[in-house]
C-alpha positions in Angstrom: -82.1 83.4 -132.2 -81.0 86.3 -134.3 -83.3 89.0 -135.5 -84.3 88.1 -139.1 -83.5 91.6 -140.2 -80.1 91.5 -138.6 -79.5 88.4 -140.8 -81.1 90.2 -143.8 -78.8 93.2 -143.5 -75.7 90.9 -143.1 -76.7 88.7 -146.0 -76.9 91.8 -148.3 -73.5 92.9 -147.2 -72.1 89.4 -147.7 -73.6 89.3 -151.2 -71.9 92.5 -152.2 -68.6 91.3 -150.8 -68.7 87.9 -152.7 -69.7 89.5 -155.9 -66.7 91.8 -155.6 -64.4 88.9 -154.9 -65.6 86.5 -157.6 -65.3 89.1 -160.3 -68.9 88.8 -161.5 -69.7 92.4 -161.2 -71.0 94.0 -164.3 -69.8 97.1 -165.9 -73.4 98.2 -166.1 -73.9 97.5 -162.4 -70.6 98.1 -160.6 -70.0 96.7 -157.2 -71.6 98.4 -154.2 -69.4 99.8 -151.5 -69.7 98.9 -147.8 -72.2 101.7 -147.2 -74.7 100.2 -149.7 -74.3 103.0 -152.3 -73.2 102.2 -155.9 -70.0 103.8 -156.9 -68.1 104.0 -160.2 -65.8 106.2 -162.1 -68.5 106.4 -164.8 -72.2 106.2 -164.5 -73.9 103.0 -165.7 -75.2 103.3 -169.2 -78.9 104.1 -169.4 -81.3 103.5 -172.3 -84.8 104.7 -172.9 -86.0 101.2 -172.0 -84.3 101.2 -168.6 -86.8 101.9 -165.9 -85.9 102.1 -162.2 -87.5 99.5 -160.0 -88.1 98.9 -156.3 -88.1 95.6 -154.4 -90.8 95.7 -151.7 -90.1 93.4 -148.8 -92.4 92.8 -145.8 -90.9 92.9 -142.4 -92.1 90.8 -139.5 -92.6 93.4 -136.9 -93.2 91.0 -134.0 -92.7 87.3 -133.8 -95.8 85.4 -133.0 -94.3 82.5 -131.0 -91.1 84.1 -130.0 -89.3 82.5 -133.0 -88.7 84.4 -136.2 -89.9 82.9 -139.4 -87.0 81.2 -141.1 -88.9 80.4 -144.3 -89.5 84.2 -144.7 -85.8 84.9 -144.6 -85.1 82.0 -147.0 -87.7 83.4 -149.4 -86.1 86.9 -149.2 -82.8 85.3 -149.9 -84.2 83.5 -152.9 -85.7 86.7 -154.3 -82.5 88.6 -154.0 -80.3 85.7 -155.3 -82.4 85.3 -158.4 -83.9 88.7 -159.3 -84.5 87.7 -162.9 -86.8 84.8 -161.9 -88.5 86.8 -159.2 -89.1 89.9 -161.2 -88.3 90.0 -164.9 -91.4 89.2 -166.8 -93.2 87.9 -163.6 -93.9 91.1 -161.7 -97.7 90.2 -161.7 -97.1 86.6 -160.6 -94.9 86.7 -157.6 -93.4 83.5 -156.2 -96.1 82.0 -154.0 -93.5 80.5 -151.7 -92.6 83.9 -150.4 -94.8 85.0 -147.5 -94.5 87.8 -146.9 -93.9 88.2 -150.6 -91.0 89.8 -152.4 -92.3 91.6 -155.4 -90.7 93.8 -158.1 -92.4 97.0 -159.1 -91.3 98.4 -162.4 -92.6 100.7 -165.1 -95.5 99.3 -167.0 -94.6 97.4 -170.2 -90.8 97.8 -169.6 -88.5 95.0 -168.8 -86.3 95.3 -165.7 -82.9 96.0 -167.3 -81.3 97.7 -164.3 -81.0 97.1 -160.6 -83.8 98.3 -158.4 -83.1 101.7 -156.9 -84.0 100.7 -153.3 -85.2 97.9 -151.1 -88.1 99.0 -148.9 -89.7 97.1 -146.0 -93.4 97.1 -145.6 -96.2 94.9 -144.4 -98.9 93.6 -146.8 -100.6 91.2 -144.4 -104.2 92.0 -143.8 -104.9 89.3 -141.2 -102.7 89.4 -138.2 -103.2 89.1 -134.4 -100.4 91.6 -133.8 -100.6 95.3 -133.1 -99.1 97.5 -135.8 -97.6 100.8 -134.7 -97.4 102.1 -138.3 -99.3 101.4 -141.5 -97.6 99.7 -144.4 -95.4 101.9 -146.5 -95.3 101.2 -150.3 -92.6 103.4 -151.5 -89.9 105.7 -150.2 -90.8 107.0 -146.7 -91.4 110.7 -146.7 -89.2 112.9 -144.6 -92.1 114.4 -142.8 -93.3 111.2 -141.3 -93.4 110.8 -137.5 -90.0 110.6 -135.9 -91.1 107.5 -134.1 -89.0 104.6 -135.3 -90.7 101.7 -136.9 -90.7 98.6 -134.7 -88.5 95.7 -135.7 -87.9 92.4 -134.0 -84.4 93.2 -132.9 -85.6 92.9 -129.3 -87.5 89.6 -129.2 -89.2 88.3 -126.0 -89.0 85.3 -123.9 -92.1 83.7 -122.4 -91.7 85.8 -119.3 -91.2 89.1 -121.1 -87.5 89.7 -120.6 -85.8 91.2 -123.7 -82.9 89.5 -125.4 -80.5 91.8 -127.2 -79.5 90.4 -130.6 -76.2 88.7 -130.6 -73.5 89.5 -133.2 -73.8 87.0 -136.1 -70.9 84.9 -136.9 -69.2 85.0 -140.3 -70.0 82.4 -142.9 -70.7 81.8 -146.6 -73.0 84.3 -148.2 -76.6 83.3 -148.7 -76.7 85.4 -151.9 -73.6 84.2 -153.6 -75.4 83.6 -156.9 -77.3 86.9 -157.0 -76.3 89.4 -159.7 -77.6 92.4 -161.8 -79.0 94.5 -159.0 -77.9 97.2 -156.6 -79.0 98.4 -153.2 -78.8 102.1 -152.3 -79.5 104.1 -149.1 -80.4 100.9 -147.1 -81.5 101.7 -143.5 -82.4 98.9 -141.1 -83.8 100.2 -137.8 -83.3 97.8 -134.9 -85.8 99.5 -132.5 -88.0 97.3 -130.4 -91.7 96.9 -130.9 -94.0 98.0 -128.1 -97.7 97.6 -127.7 -97.9 101.3 -126.5 -95.9 104.4 -126.8 -94.0 105.6 -123.7 -96.5 108.4 -123.2 -99.4 106.0 -123.3 -97.8 103.9 -120.6 -97.0 106.9 -118.3 -99.8 109.3 -118.9 -102.4 107.8 -116.5 -99.8 108.0 -113.7 -98.3 111.5 -114.4 -99.2 114.5 -112.2 -99.0 117.0 -115.0 -99.9 119.9 -112.8 -96.9 119.2 -110.6 -94.4 120.4 -113.2 -92.9 123.8 -112.4 -94.2 125.3 -115.6 -97.6 123.6 -115.7 -100.8 125.5 -116.4 -101.9 124.9 -112.9 -99.0 127.0 -111.7 -99.6 129.9 -114.1 -99.7 132.4 -111.2 -97.3 130.6 -108.8 -95.0 132.8 -106.8 -91.6 133.6 -108.1 -88.7 135.6 -106.9 -88.4 139.2 -108.0 -85.2 139.6 -109.9 -83.6 141.7 -107.2 -84.7 139.6 -104.2 -83.4 136.3 -102.7 -80.3 136.7 -104.8 -77.9 135.3 -102.2 -79.9 132.1 -101.5 -80.5 131.5 -105.2 -76.9 131.9 -106.0 -75.9 129.5 -103.2 -78.3 126.8 -104.5 -77.4 127.2 -108.2 -73.7 127.1 -107.4 -74.3 123.8 -105.5 -76.2 122.4 -108.6 -73.4 123.4 -111.0 -70.3 122.8 -108.9 -71.3 120.8 -105.8 -69.0 118.0 -106.7 -66.1 120.2 -106.0 -67.1 120.8 -102.4 -64.8 119.5 -99.7 -67.6 117.1 -98.6 -69.8 116.8 -101.6 -73.5 116.1 -100.9 -76.1 115.2 -103.5 -79.1 116.4 -101.6 -80.1 119.9 -100.4 -83.0 120.7 -98.1 -84.3 124.2 -98.1 -86.7 124.8 -95.2 -88.3 127.8 -93.5 -91.5 128.9 -91.9 -94.8 129.1 -93.7 -94.9 132.0 -96.2 -91.2 132.7 -96.3 -90.9 132.1 -100.0 -89.6 128.6 -100.4 -91.9 127.8 -103.3 -91.0 131.0 -105.0 -87.3 130.2 -104.6 -87.7 126.7 -105.9 -89.8 127.9 -108.9 -87.2 130.5 -109.8 -84.3 128.1 -109.6 -86.3 125.6 -111.7 -86.6 128.3 -114.4 -83.0 129.2 -114.2 -81.9 125.6 -114.5 -84.2 125.0 -117.4 -82.7 127.9 -119.3 -79.2 126.6 -118.6 -80.0 123.0 -119.5 -79.6 121.8 -115.9 -83.1 120.7 -115.1 -83.9 117.0 -115.3 -87.4 117.0 -113.6 -89.6 118.8 -111.1 -92.5 118.0 -108.8 -94.3 120.8 -106.9 -96.6 119.2 -104.3 -99.7 121.1 -103.2 -102.5 119.9 -100.8 -104.9 122.8 -101.2 -104.5 124.0 -104.8 -104.5 122.3 -108.2 -105.4 118.7 -109.0 -105.6 116.0 -106.4 -102.7 114.1 -107.7 -100.4 116.9 -106.6 -100.9 115.9 -103.0 -100.3 112.2 -103.5 -97.1 110.3 -103.5 -98.2 107.9 -106.2 -97.5 110.2 -109.1 -94.1 111.2 -108.1 -91.8 108.6 -109.7 -93.8 108.4 -113.0 -93.8 112.2 -113.3 -90.0 112.5 -112.7 -89.3 109.7 -115.1 -91.5 111.3 -117.8 -89.8 114.7 -117.3 -86.3 113.0 -117.6 -87.4 111.3 -120.8 -88.3 114.6 -122.4 -84.7 115.9 -122.2 -83.0 115.5 -125.5 -79.7 114.6 -124.0 -81.3 111.7 -122.2 -82.6 109.9 -125.3 -80.8 106.7 -124.3 -82.6 106.8 -121.0 -85.9 107.3 -122.8 -85.3 104.1 -124.8 -84.4 102.0 -121.8 -87.4 103.5 -119.9 -89.7 102.5 -122.6 -88.4 99.0 -122.6 -88.7 98.8 -118.8 -92.3 99.9 -118.6 -93.3 97.7 -121.6 -91.6 94.7 -119.9 -93.4 95.5 -116.6 -96.5 97.5 -117.2 -97.8 96.8 -113.7 -94.9 98.7 -112.1 -97.2 101.5 -111.1 -98.9 99.2 -108.7 -95.7 98.7 -106.8 -94.3 100.7 -104.0 -92.3 103.8 -104.6 -89.0 102.1 -104.0 -89.7 99.5 -106.7 -91.0 102.2 -109.1 -87.8 104.2 -108.6 -85.7 101.2 -109.2 -87.6 100.1 -112.4 -88.3 103.5 -114.0 -85.2 105.5 -113.0 -82.3 103.5 -111.7 -82.3 100.5 -114.0 -82.6 102.5 -117.2 -79.7 104.6 -116.2 -77.6 101.6 -115.2 -78.0 100.3 -118.8 -76.4 103.4 -120.2 -72.7 103.1 -120.7 -71.3 106.6 -120.2 -68.3 108.5 -118.9 -67.9 112.1 -117.8 -67.5 113.2 -121.4 -70.8 111.6 -122.4 -72.5 113.2 -119.4 -71.3 116.7 -120.3 -74.6 117.7 -121.8 -76.8 116.0 -119.3 -79.0 118.0 -116.8 -77.9 118.1 -113.2 -80.8 118.5 -110.8 -84.2 117.2 -109.8 -86.3 119.8 -107.8 -89.1 118.8 -105.4 -91.1 121.4 -103.6 -93.8 121.2 -100.9 -92.9 117.8 -99.5 -94.8 118.6 -96.3 -98.0 118.9 -98.3 -98.1 115.2 -99.2 -101.4 113.8 -97.9 -101.8 110.1 -97.3 -104.4 108.5 -99.5 -106.9 106.5 -97.6 -108.4 103.4 -99.1 -111.5 102.4 -97.1 -111.3 98.7 -97.5 -113.1 96.7 -94.8 -111.1 93.6 -95.6 -107.7 95.4 -95.2 -106.4 94.7 -91.8 -103.4 97.0 -92.1 -103.4 100.4 -90.4 -103.7 103.2 -93.0 -100.5 105.2 -93.5 -100.3 108.8 -92.3 -99.3 111.8 -94.3 -96.1 111.9 -92.2 -95.4 108.3 -93.2 -95.7 109.1 -96.9 -93.5 112.1 -96.6 -90.7 110.2 -94.9 -91.2 107.3 -97.4 -90.5 109.7 -100.2 -87.4 111.0 -98.5 -86.1 107.4 -98.2 -86.6 106.8 -101.9 -84.9 110.1 -102.7 -82.0 109.2 -100.4 -81.6 105.8 -102.1 -81.5 107.5 -105.5 -78.9 110.0 -104.4 -76.7 107.3 -103.1 -76.8 105.2 -106.3 -73.7 105.9 -108.4 -75.7 105.5 -111.6 -78.2 108.2 -110.7 -76.6 111.3 -112.3 -78.6 114.1 -110.7 -78.6 116.2 -107.5 -81.8 116.4 -105.6 -83.1 119.8 -104.3 -86.0 119.5 -101.7 -88.0 122.4 -100.3 -90.5 122.1 -97.5 -91.6 123.5 -94.2 -89.6 122.3 -91.2 -92.1 119.7 -90.1 -90.8 117.6 -87.3 -90.9 114.3 -89.3 -88.9 115.8 -92.1 -86.4 117.4 -89.8 -86.1 114.2 -87.9 -85.3 112.3 -91.1 -82.4 114.6 -92.0 -81.1 114.7 -88.5 -81.4 111.0 -87.5 -82.1 108.8 -90.6 -79.9 110.6 -93.0 -77.4 112.7 -91.0 -74.7 114.3 -93.0 -76.2 113.3 -96.4 -77.8 116.7 -97.3 -77.0 120.4 -97.1 -79.6 122.1 -94.8 -80.5 125.7 -95.6 -82.9 127.5 -93.4 -84.5 130.8 -94.5 -83.7 133.1 -91.6 -82.2 136.5 -91.1 -78.9 135.3 -92.5 -80.3 136.0 -96.0 -81.5 139.5 -95.1 -85.2 139.0 -95.8 -86.2 142.5 -94.6 -84.0 144.1 -97.2 -85.4 141.8 -99.9 -89.0 142.5 -98.8 -88.4 146.3 -99.0 -86.9 146.0 -102.5 -89.9 143.8 -103.5 -92.4 146.4 -102.2 -90.6 149.3 -103.7 -90.5 147.6 -107.1 -94.2 146.5 -107.0 -95.4 149.9 -105.8 -93.5 151.6 -108.6 -95.3 149.4 -111.0 -98.7 150.3 -109.4 -97.8 154.0 -109.7 -97.0 153.6 -113.4 -100.1 151.6 -114.3 -102.6 153.8 -112.3 -101.1 157.2 -113.0 -100.1 158.1 -109.4 -97.8 161.0 -109.8 -96.2 161.0 -106.4 -92.9 159.2 -106.8 -92.8 158.6 -103.0 -96.2 156.9 -102.6 -96.9 155.1 -100.3 -94.1 156.7 -98.3 -91.2 155.5 -96.2 -93.3 155.3 -93.0 -95.8 152.9 -94.7 -93.0 150.9 -96.2 -91.3 150.5 -92.9 -94.6 149.4 -91.3 -95.2 146.9 -94.0 -91.7 145.4 -93.6 -92.3 145.2 -89.9 -95.6 143.5 -90.4 -94.0 140.9 -92.7 -91.6 139.5 -90.1 -89.3 138.3 -92.9 -92.1 136.3 -94.6 -92.8 137.1 -98.2 -96.3 135.9 -98.1 -97.4 139.0 -96.2 -96.2 141.6 -98.7 -97.2 139.5 -101.6 -100.8 139.3 -100.2 -100.8 143.0 -99.5 -99.7 143.9 -103.0 -102.5 141.7 -104.5 -105.0 143.5 -102.3 -103.7 146.9 -103.2 -103.9 146.0 -106.9 -107.5 144.8 -106.6 -108.9 148.3 -106.2 -108.0 152.0 -106.0 -104.5 151.7 -104.6 -104.6 154.6 -102.2 -107.9 153.4 -100.6 -106.8 149.8 -100.5 -103.5 150.7 -98.9 -105.4 152.7 -96.3 -107.5 149.7 -95.5 -104.4 147.6 -94.8 -103.0 150.2 -92.5 -106.4 150.4 -90.6 -106.9 146.6 -90.5 -106.9 146.5 -86.7 -109.6 149.1 -86.6 -111.9 147.6 -89.3 -115.4 146.8 -88.5 -116.8 143.3 -89.0 -118.0 142.8 -92.5 -115.2 144.7 -94.2 -113.2 142.9 -96.9 -110.1 141.1 -95.6 -106.9 141.9 -97.4 -105.2 138.9 -95.8 -107.6 136.3 -97.2 -104.8 134.3 -98.7 -102.7 134.4 -95.6 -105.6 133.5 -93.4 -106.5 130.5 -95.7 -102.9 129.3 -95.2 -103.0 129.7 -91.5 -106.3 127.9 -91.2 -105.0 125.1 -93.4 -102.0 124.6 -91.2 -103.8 124.9 -87.9 -106.4 122.4 -88.9 -103.6 119.8 -89.3 -102.7 120.0 -85.6 -103.6 117.0 -83.4 -106.5 118.6 -81.6 -108.8 116.4 -79.5 -112.3 115.9 -80.8 -113.8 117.2 -77.6 -111.7 120.4 -77.5 -111.2 121.7 -81.1 -109.7 125.0 -79.8 -107.0 123.4 -77.6 -104.1 124.1 -79.9 -105.3 127.6 -80.6 -105.5 128.1 -76.8 -101.9 126.8 -76.5 -100.6 129.2 -79.1 -102.3 132.1 -77.5 -100.8 131.1 -74.1 -97.3 130.9 -75.6 -97.7 134.3 -77.4 -99.5 136.3 -74.8 -99.9 134.6 -71.4 -96.5 135.4 -70.0 -94.9 138.5 -68.6 -91.4 138.5 -69.8 -88.9 140.4 -67.8 -86.2 142.0 -70.0 -83.4 140.4 -68.1 -84.8 136.9 -68.2 -86.3 136.5 -71.7 -89.2 134.1 -72.6 -89.7 130.9 -70.7 -88.1 127.7 -72.1 -90.1 125.2 -74.1 -90.0 122.8 -71.2 -92.2 125.1 -69.1 -94.9 125.0 -71.7 -94.6 121.2 -71.9 -95.2 121.0 -68.2 -97.8 123.7 -67.9 -100.0 122.9 -70.9 -99.6 119.1 -71.1 -101.4 116.4 -69.0 -99.0 113.7 -70.1 -95.3 113.6 -71.2 -94.9 114.3 -74.9 -98.4 115.8 -75.4 -97.1 119.2 -76.5 -94.7 117.7 -79.0 -97.4 115.5 -80.4 -100.1 118.2 -80.7 -97.9 120.9 -82.2 -95.9 118.5 -84.4 -97.9 119.2 -87.6 -97.7 123.0 -87.3 -94.0 123.5 -86.8 -94.0 125.6 -89.9 -95.7 128.2 -87.7 -94.0 127.4 -84.5 -90.5 126.3 -83.7 -90.5 123.8 -80.9 -87.1 122.8 -79.5 -86.5 119.1 -78.9 -87.3 117.8 -75.4 -83.6 117.6 -74.4 -83.2 121.3 -75.1 -83.8 122.8 -71.6 -83.1 126.4 -72.4 -84.5 127.4 -75.8 -88.0 128.9 -76.0 -90.8 128.1 -78.4 -90.7 130.6 -81.3 -93.6 131.9 -83.3 -92.3 132.5 -86.7 -94.8 135.0 -87.9 -96.2 137.9 -85.9 -99.3 138.1 -88.1 -100.3 134.7 -86.6 -101.3 136.4 -83.4 -103.3 139.0 -85.3 -105.1 136.2 -87.1 -105.9 134.3 -83.9 -107.2 137.5 -82.2 -109.6 138.4 -85.0 -113.0 136.5 -85.0 -113.6 137.7 -88.6 -110.3 136.2 -89.9 -110.1 133.2 -87.6 -113.7 132.0 -88.1 -114.5 128.8 -86.2 -111.0 128.6 -84.8 -111.5 131.8 -82.8 -111.1 131.5 -79.0 -112.6 134.6 -77.3 -110.9 136.4 -74.5 -113.2 135.0 -71.8 -112.7 131.5 -72.9 -109.0 131.9 -73.1 -108.9 133.4 -69.6 -110.9 130.5 -68.3 -108.5 128.1 -70.0 -105.5 129.7 -68.3 -107.2 129.8 -65.0 -108.0 126.1 -65.1 -104.3 125.3 -65.9 -103.2 127.5 -63.0 -105.5 125.7 -60.7 -104.1 122.3 -61.9 -100.7 123.5 -60.7 -102.1 124.8 -57.4 -103.8 121.5 -56.7 -100.7 119.4 -57.5 -98.1 121.7 -56.0 -96.6 121.6 -59.6 -97.6 120.4 -63.0 -99.4 117.1 -63.7 -96.4 115.8 -65.6 -93.9 114.5 -63.0 -90.9 116.6 -62.3 -87.7 114.6 -61.5 -86.1 116.9 -59.0 -86.5 120.0 -56.8 -84.3 122.2 -59.0 -86.5 121.4 -61.9 -89.6 122.3 -59.9 -88.0 125.6 -58.8 -87.2 126.4 -62.5 -90.8 125.6 -63.4 -92.2 127.8 -60.6 -89.9 130.7 -61.5 -91.8 130.9 -64.8 -95.2 129.9 -63.4 -95.2 133.0 -61.1 -94.8 135.2 -64.2 -98.0 134.2 -65.9 -99.8 137.4 -66.7 -102.9 136.5 -64.8 -100.8 136.1 -61.7 -98.3 138.9 -62.3 -101.1 141.4 -62.9 -103.2 139.9 -60.0 -106.2 139.5 -62.3 -109.3 138.4 -60.5 -110.2 136.2 -63.4 -107.5 133.8 -62.4 -109.9 132.7 -59.6 -113.3 133.8 -60.8 -113.3 132.0 -64.2 -112.9 128.5 -62.8 -115.4 125.8 -63.6 -117.8 124.6 -60.9 -115.8 121.3 -60.6 -112.6 123.2 -60.0 -114.2 125.5 -57.5 -115.3 122.4 -55.6 -111.7 121.2 -55.4 -110.1 124.3 -54.2 -110.1 123.0 -50.7 -107.6 120.3 -51.9 -104.8 122.9 -52.3 -101.9 122.9 -49.8 -102.3 126.5 -48.5 -99.2 126.3 -46.2 -97.0 125.0 -48.9 -98.0 127.7 -51.4 -97.7 130.5 -48.9 -94.2 129.4 -48.0 -93.2 129.0 -51.7 -94.5 132.5 -52.5 -93.3 134.4 -49.4 -89.8 132.8 -49.1 -86.9 133.3 -51.4 -87.1 130.8 -54.3 -83.7 129.2 -54.6 -82.5 127.6 -57.9 -81.6 124.3 -56.1 -85.2 124.0 -54.9 -84.2 123.8 -51.2 -86.8 126.5 -50.3 -89.5 124.0 -51.4 -88.3 121.1 -49.2 -88.9 120.5 -45.5 -85.2 120.2 -44.6 -84.2 123.4 -46.2 -80.8 122.1 -47.2 -79.3 124.0 -50.1 -76.0 124.3 -52.0 -73.8 127.3 -51.9 -74.0 127.8 -55.6 -77.7 128.1 -55.8 -79.2 131.2 -57.3 -81.7 133.3 -55.4 -84.7 134.2 -57.5 -86.4 136.2 -54.8 -90.0 136.1 -53.5 -93.2 135.9 -55.5 -95.8 137.2 -53.1 -98.3 138.4 -55.7 -99.8 134.9 -56.0 -100.9 134.8 -52.4 -101.8 138.4 -52.5 -104.1 137.7 -55.4 -105.7 134.7 -53.6 -106.2 136.7 -50.4 -107.7 139.6 -52.3 -110.1 137.6 -54.6 -110.9 134.3 -52.8 -113.8 135.8 -50.9 -115.4 136.9 -54.2 -114.5 133.8 -56.1 -116.2 131.6 -53.5 -119.3 133.7 -53.5 -119.1 134.6 -49.9 -121.6 137.2 -48.5 -120.5 140.7 -47.7 -121.4 140.3 -44.0 -118.9 137.5 -43.4 -116.5 138.1 -40.5 -113.0 139.3 -41.1 -110.0 137.2 -40.1 -109.3 139.5 -37.3 -112.4 138.6 -35.5 -112.5 135.9 -32.9 -112.3 132.3 -34.1 -115.7 131.4 -32.6 -117.6 134.0 -34.6 -115.5 133.2 -37.7 -116.3 129.5 -37.4 -120.0 130.1 -37.1 -120.1 132.9 -39.7 -122.8 131.7 -42.2 -121.7 134.1 -44.9 -118.1 132.9 -45.6 -117.1 129.7 -47.4 -114.8 127.4 -45.5 -112.3 127.5 -48.4 -112.2 131.3 -48.2 -111.5 131.1 -44.4 -108.9 128.4 -44.9 -106.9 130.3 -47.5 -107.1 133.7 -45.8 -106.1 132.4 -42.4 -103.3 130.2 -43.8 -101.8 133.0 -45.8 -101.7 135.4 -42.9 -100.3 132.8 -40.6 -97.4 131.9 -42.9 -96.8 135.6 -43.7 -96.3 136.4 -40.0 -94.2 133.3 -39.6 -91.9 134.4 -42.4 -91.6 137.9 -40.9 -94.0 139.8 -43.2 -96.1 142.6 -41.7 -99.8 142.1 -42.5 -101.4 143.9 -39.5 -102.8 146.6 -41.7 -104.4 144.0 -43.9 -106.0 142.2 -41.0 -107.8 145.3 -40.1 -109.6 145.5 -43.5 -113.2 144.3 -43.4 -114.0 141.7 -46.0 -116.7 143.8 -47.6 -114.0 146.4 -48.2 -111.5 144.1 -49.9 -113.4 144.4 -53.2 -112.9 148.1 -53.2 -109.1 147.8 -53.0 -106.9 147.5 -56.0 -103.9 145.2 -56.2 -101.5 148.1 -55.5 -103.2 148.6 -52.1 -103.0 144.9 -51.3 -99.3 144.8 -52.3 -98.6 147.8 -50.0 -100.3 146.0 -47.1 -98.0 142.9 -47.6 -94.8 144.3 -46.1 -91.7 142.1 -46.5 -89.4 141.6 -43.6 -86.8 144.1 -44.8 -89.4 146.9 -44.8 -89.8 149.1 -41.7 -92.3 147.2 -39.4 -95.5 148.7 -38.1 -96.1 149.5 -34.4 -97.8 146.2 -33.8 -94.9 144.3 -35.2 -92.5 146.2 -33.0 -94.6 145.5 -30.0 -94.8 141.8 -30.8 -91.0 141.8 -31.3 -90.5 143.4 -27.9 -92.7 140.9 -26.2 -90.8 138.1 -27.8 
């Protein structure tokens, strides 16, 4: 069925053509040209009785039963075909057959002797069940009216809501072949669809307005200083503008980096640049701890992006199709993100017929920041049997939707995503979507230290100007160097420091920063923003309910529990997996949510260490004032490490099974370098729990004495009974300090009395000695026996009374454990001679 106003416009044109063909045009009313404007070499004669008139015609904005009213069109045709009967002398008694009526307005008391100046469409119905988007207009429409187009029935609906585009009418005889003596000028028929709501009314409840890069919520959001991050910004903007010319074009780019390195500032600055250059289609800046709640939810993403795109002038066709789509399916916001993206983004663009020339003025990029801050929305519904989604699920779900958009040929934009390198996001780009995106990581490649120094110099210059500090060098190169070092390449640190300095007298505030480590409790904290970020991230770790400090203890172990020889470097990540975990995969699971602070290599990487991105993290964890309830004190941390050491001693290795002897040797080569063992700290034995103390008798003394006092070979042969080893095995030397520590401190750790017999006394007295614990005797005798068997000289140590051991330091104990290559004592020579 044709739109009635399509017919109406065609009938008028047909009328003019037939009047021109049959020669009935009047000299007073010349034929009308195809554009609907009267034309003649001479103007029509006008008399004082000639008064202009207007025909007012009511449009049917929306068909009630899907079918346009044919009698209405017939009535309009009748009015136009016989203007004299419908108007002249009867303007106060319109034809009752016409509904809506066609009436002629003319000057009072003057006959209509000339054609009406215009035909205007308006509604004079007062009783209608339909919604009217605009009031009736009785007269020429003012130019200042709303730019919203008046609805017409050019897009009628089927019973299931799908629109039918009007078909082109076929040619035929004019309906107005007998009409004469009138003209139509400046006729405009708008074929826009009628909607029950405006586009904004549909989208508004589902838009996260605060997520726009220029929203009021982000009024103080970080941005790049004009002289910093130049290289990375140029790389990204170049990809946005000219990425299609790359050898392997990619339509997604992932910018990642540790917490506080400036990803959001870079994304915000690029958004501003693209907006100024007309390249920005839409933005969404997620945030889980600032701004409105909808900025941390996935559900506002698609509606917000669609709305931003609709506000771009060059995408006006998209806006029209989007309005039609959401009017046709208003419940789309209850669908999943994939369906929302299909309905609100892909389908409208698919309906636009364009080529490269038509897309020349279109924007080029969609920017999404903070993807890792998406938080799963939980719906506590007791009837829902499905497991609630996790935040990681939602983040990966968003990535899948973005990937589908980028792969669709009708989606015209590139997608720039910025986030922390969380394991689920990194896994997506490496496994689910390999090769589909450009991965940029903010590291030393982009010279962050130089950028941070420029940033500090610029901001301190501004502080000097505003506060009247006359010294052009303040705060000095030494302070600047220290601040750059404290920053560790992360812009969040200098940004926080500058905010602190600006909050008071600059010189005094700067001095507080430099004396931070010496501050007393109760002093203000210049790193409040940084600390809040650390707390926010650490609380996301998978910490067991019965041990809320576990992950903090792990981080402190990784950062401070190991002696690192310069020639060896830090232990590989697999050592920490074995030493800290009780089951396979535990470390990866527990540290997974905080990989923006810590880089954990994949399990198949057997050589790379765990990396702490930011040095200030260790400062944060060591300060009870800054760390708050996450703080793990020194005694508790020492006890934690001691318990983990005892687990290894009891099991002759870690709890997690080790597949081969070479792997066990590799593990032990790092285990022996733990600070508590390397430094022979008594706390390694004295800080154990009572349950662990009760199990110390379960340790294999002979095995450990052999492992420590014999050369540790890389093939693990020194740990086996047969002793077979390969020629290519590496000799890692002896590690005697573990058994030296045990011999030195086991007596104290077991709470033995000072009057207990020494090992050198006869076995009968030793067996019946009431003051020495059996575990103490077992460890001391076993260590000495294996030492002698391996050729070590321990005679001097045997002569030391147990009550004197506590007065010796570890250097004395080490001197009394003489390895075989040392010059033996007199007793050793005598024993060798007798042998």
